[in-house]
N, C-alpha and C positions, 0 to 999 in steps of 0.2 A: 863782603865788606861788613865790618862790625858796626852796628847801629849804636849811637849814643843812647844812654838810658839815664834818666834821673827820677828818683823816687823821693817824694817829700811827704813826711808824716808830720802833721801840724797838731800839736797838743791843744787841748781845750783852752788853756789860759792865754794862748797866743791868738785866739780867734775873736773876731768881733761878734758878740752875742746879740742876736736879733730876736726880739720878742714882739710878736704880733698879738695885740690884745683883743679879746672878744668880750663884748658886754655880757653880763651875767645872764640876761634873758636868752642868750644864744644856746644855753644848755638847760633851759627850763621851759615849762609850759605844757600844754596838752599835745597829744599826738606825737609824731616823729619830730624831734627837735634837731635843727641843723644849722650850721653856719660854715661856709667854706673858708678855710684859713690858709694863707700862703705859708709854705715851709721854707724859711731862710730867704736869702736875697739873690741866689744864683739863678741864672737862666741857661737854657740849652739842655735841660734834662731829657734823658732818653728812657729811663726806667726808674720806678719807685716801688719799694717794698714796704709793707706795713706789718708791724708786729706789736704785741702787747704782753705785759707780764701781769697775770691775774692777781698775784699776791700784792704787788705794790701799786698796781693800776697804771704804771708808767707805759707810755706809748713810744714806739720807735719808727722812724721813717728813714730808710736807707736809699739814697738817690744816686743814680749813675749819670754822669755828664761827659760830654766830649767838647773840648775847647780847641779851636783851630787857629793856628798861627802860621806865618810864612815859613817857619822852619819845620813845621809838622804839627801833628795833633798831640794834645795832652789829655790823658784819660783820667777821670776823677770819679771817686765816689765818696759820699759823706754820710756820717751817722748823725741823726737828729733825734733829740729826746723831748718829750712833753711830760711834765710831772703834774699837770693840772687837767688831764683828761682831754687834751687837744686844744685848749685855749691858746697856749703859747708854745713855741718850739725853740730849742737851742741847739746849734750845731756844735758837736763835741769832738769830732774827728774828721780829718780830711786825708784821703789817700790820693796821690798824684803820681803818674808814671807816663813815660813816653812809649812804653810797651802797651799794645792794644788790650783793652778789656771789653769783651762783648756780652758779658752776662754777670749778674749778681743774684744771690739767693740768700734768704735769712730765716732764722728760727730762734725761739727762746727756749732754754732748758738749763736747769741746774744753777740758776742765778746769773746766767750770762745771755747776752745776745750774740748769736753766732752768725758770721757773715762769710759766705763763700764767694769767691770771685775768680775769674779767669784772667790769665795773662800769658805772655810768651814772647820770644825773641823776634820772630817774623810774623807768626800768627798766634793767637791764644791757644796754647796746647798744654797748659797746666792749670790745675785748680788748687788755690790756696785757701786757707781759713784763718780768720782772726776772730777774737771774741772780745766782748765789751761788758762792763759791769752794769747790772740791771739798775742799781740804785742811782747812778749818775751818768751812764752812757760813756764813760771814759774807757780808753783802750786798756785791756789787760796786758801790760807789757811783759809779764812773766810767762805768758802762754807761748809754748813752743820754743823757748830759749830766749836769748838776748834780743832777738829781732821782733819778737811778739807775734809770730805767725807760724803755721805749719803748711808744708807742701803735702797735699792729700792725694792728688792724681797726677801722674806724669807718665803717659803712655807714648809720647813722641808722635801724637796724632792730634790734629786740630780739634778743639772742643766747640761744639755747636750750642750746647745748652746745659745748664746745671740746675740742681734742685737740692736744697737742704731741708731735712724733715726731722722732727723730734717728737718725743712722747708728750710734749708740754701739757696738752689739754686733757690727757687721759686721767681719769679719777681713780683708776684701779691699778696703777703701776707705781711701784716704789723705787725702781731703778730707772734713771733717765738714760736714754740713748740719743745719739745724733747720727743720722744717716746723711751721706752725700752721694748723689747720683749725677751722672753726666752722660750726655750723648756725644760720642766721638764721630769723626768722619767715618763713613762706611769703608772698610778695608777690602782690598782686592783678594786678600787671603781668607775673607769671611770670618775673621776672628771677632769676638764679642765687642760690640761698640756701645752697648748700654752698660756702663760700669757702675758698681755700687760698693760703697765702703761704709762701715759703721764703727762706732766706739761706744763703750760703756764707762770709760774712764774720764768722764767729762769734768770731774772736780780736780783732776790732776793738772800739773803744768804742761806735761807732754803726753797727751792721750795716745794710746796705741790704736791704730786703725786696722781693721780687718776687711779684706776684699771678699765680697760675695759673688759667686758666678751666676750671672743672670741667664746665660745661654742665648741672649738676644744679639743677633748680628746685623739686623736690618733697620734699626731705629734711625729716623731721619731728623726729626725736630719736634718742637711743641711739648717739651717735657714738663710734667706737673706731678706733684706728689703730695700725699697726705697720710698722717697717722690715723688709724681707725679708732676714734675715741670710744672708750667703754667696750671694746671688742671682747674683753674677758668675760662679759656676761654670757657669752657663748663660745666655748673653747674651739668650736669648729670654724669660727669666723676668721677672716684674714686681718692681720694687725697693721698692714701697710699696703698702699696702692701707689703705683706709678702709671701715668698715662702718657702716650706719645703717638706720633704719626710715623708709620713705617713705610718702607719702600720694598715692594715685593716683585716688581717687574710687570705684574698685572694691574697694579693700582697702588694707592697709598692708604691703607686701612688705618683707622683709629684703634689703637690697642691699649689694653690695660694689663699691667703685670701685678698679679695678686700674690701677696707674701703672707704665708701663714704656716700652720702646722704641716701642710702637705708640700711645703717648699715654695718655690717661685714658679708661678704658672701664668703664661701669657694667654690672653683671651681677646678675641676680636669683637669690637663694639660696632664699628661702621666699616662697610666693605671698601669704600673709597672716599677719602677726604677730598672735598672740592671747594674749600673755603679760600679766602684771599690771604689770610695771615696764618702762618704755621703756629697754631696756639691751641692747647687744650687746658682745661682746668678741672681738677678733681678734688672732692672733699667727702668726708665720711663721718657718720655718727652711729655707733653701735651697728645695727644691721642695715642702715641706709647708706648707700654709696651713690654719688652723682658725678657725672662727667659731662662737661659742656664744651662745645666747639662750633665753629662756623660751618654753614652749609649753603650751597648755591640754591636759589629759590626762584622758580619760574623763569629762569634764564635772564632775568633783568635785575635781580636784587639778591641780597644775602640774608639768611636767617641764622638764628642760633639754635642748634639742636642740643638736646641733652638725653643721655642714657642714664636710667636710674634703676637701682636694685634695692629691694626691701628685704633681702635675705642674705646680706653679706657678700654679694657678688656672684651668686649662682644664676639666678634668673634676671634678665634685663628687659626693659621696655624703652622704646625711643619716642621722644616727644619733641615739639618744635615751638619756639617763639617765632612766629612768622610775621614779617612786616607786610604792610599794605603798599601797593604801587611799587615804586622803584627805590624804596628805603633800604638802607643797609644796617643790619645788626652785626657787630663785629667784636672780636676780642673779649669774650666773656670771662668773668671771674666769679666762681661760685664758692659758697661756704655752707657746710652743714654743721658747723661746730657750735658749741655753747649750749646745746640742748633746746634751742629756740625753734628749730625747723631749718628750712633751706632758703637761701637768698642768692641773688645774682646781680652783678653790675656788668654793664656792657656799653659799647659805643654805638650811638645812633646817628646816622648821617643820611643824606640823600644822594650822595655820590662818593665813590671811594676817595677821590681827590679833594673833596670838600671837607671843611671842618666838621667834627662830630660833637654831639652832646653826650653827656653821661646819663645813662638810664639805669634804673634800679627797680627790682621787684622782689617780693618775699612771699613765703608760704609758711604759716605757723604749723608746727608739729611735723611728724615724720610718717604720716599715714596717707600721703597723697592729697588730692583735692585741688581746688582752684588756686591759681596764683593771683595776687593782687594785680590790678591793671598797672602795667609799667608806667612810671612817671618819666617823662623826657625833660631833662634839665634845659631850660631855655638860655642859660648863660654858660660861661667858662668853656669856650670852644676848645677842642682837642683834635689832633690828627687821628684818623681812624686806625693808623698803625700802632698808636700808643696803647699800652695795656694799663688798666687800673688794677688795684689790689684791694680785695674785700676781705674783712675779717670781723668776727664777732668781738664784742667788747663787754666787760662787766657793766651792767646797766647802772644808771644813776639811781639814787634812792627814790622809790616810788615808781620806777620804770619796770616794765615787764621784760624787755629785751633791748639790745642796742647793737649797732654795727658801726664800723669805721671804713672809710674808703679813701685811699690815696690815688691821685691821678695827676696827669700833666696837662695843665691848661696852657693856652697860647693866645697871643694877640695878632700875630701875622705868620711868619714862617716857623719851621720846627725849631730854629735856633732861639726862638723866644719862649719856648715851652717852660712853664713854671710849675714846680711841684705844689700841690694843694692837698689838704686833708679836710674831710667833712665827717662829722659825727651825727648819727641818727639814733635817737632814743625814743622809744614808744612808752608813753605814760598812761596810767589809768586815771580816770575812766576814759575809754575810747569809744567815740560815737561816729557813725558814718559807715558807708558801704565800702569805702576804699581808704587807702592810706593817703594822708595829706603830706605829700613830699614836695618841698621847695628847695631843691639843691642849687641855690643861688648864693652869690656873694652878698 
């Protein structure tokens, strides 16, 4: 029986523009400056992605929602722009469909925000792309033809996870590319299920996409990807990385797919994944590559482990952010971008079913060393299954470095989850043995 479908694209001029004002002092002062800001008025968020454009300074939050009605679910994602470094946000685009959408992924390149999303008739089995103008966040309706989108992946197999990756932050690349990766359901015929496409025609209305053969047939979930910023400093380094959790029959190892001059090479980071949520997070800067994921700890709690390489992905070492007692550290998001060093955001809770707090830590530079003591946010509860998205930001004048985090806060059940953004700027001079982080409203 054919299911009814309705897709509604709402232009910016038809939307109620919601501006949430921050006082000026929220982005000024010593130490790490922060203020949590609500993004829009919608509730029931399930995923939120953060991007920024270094040239204009504009920030973007793309949020995925599900709304339930007696007649069935409506699947929504929205584009939101901030032109004032995170003080206020404006919703510029709404996508709605009765076809299921289980994942979104975003990246910035070539003057556009690129948004990949899944959808399908019975189950999400296709990956589409839309793009939006950097200067105002409006939908580029010329992209892909009269409908303003392109179909990128259609293998007639359910899509579990997608990732969009670009050259955006690389300082040594003159040609921008966009990569789209997806994990499909594992096939009984053992055909490749980690699929990868890329285009170099990103300034054209209808870019041509080329499929790359990954050779990976056992990818399960937890897909993450990163461009290796400044990798051209060493031609032997890999220019892109994908991490994922695999299924081998003997376990579920954490894998990294290295993409470089030697081709696409899978490498095992962890023998068996035993976390609660299928999630990995990878980031790179020149010869430093870091991948974080959950790990069972002492049989009563969960830690966040990270594998790190200082030679472009050849030699790796494993380390752990370990909780005390029965605490849970879950769903890490890492970044090594911007030239600042490495940073991590994660969920901190005392039980898997209890609300979690947002936790953040950072380490300056790329030569290893001690991490700052993680700060546990005492407000803005979130379910442990929700992921945050951490990104570097161009710092404010007088600041040394800055980060942004988008996350989903809640007041009761998951249906009350509300997208938030917090900006963290480190200003000179800095005194004290640790970072003064107050991630509160």
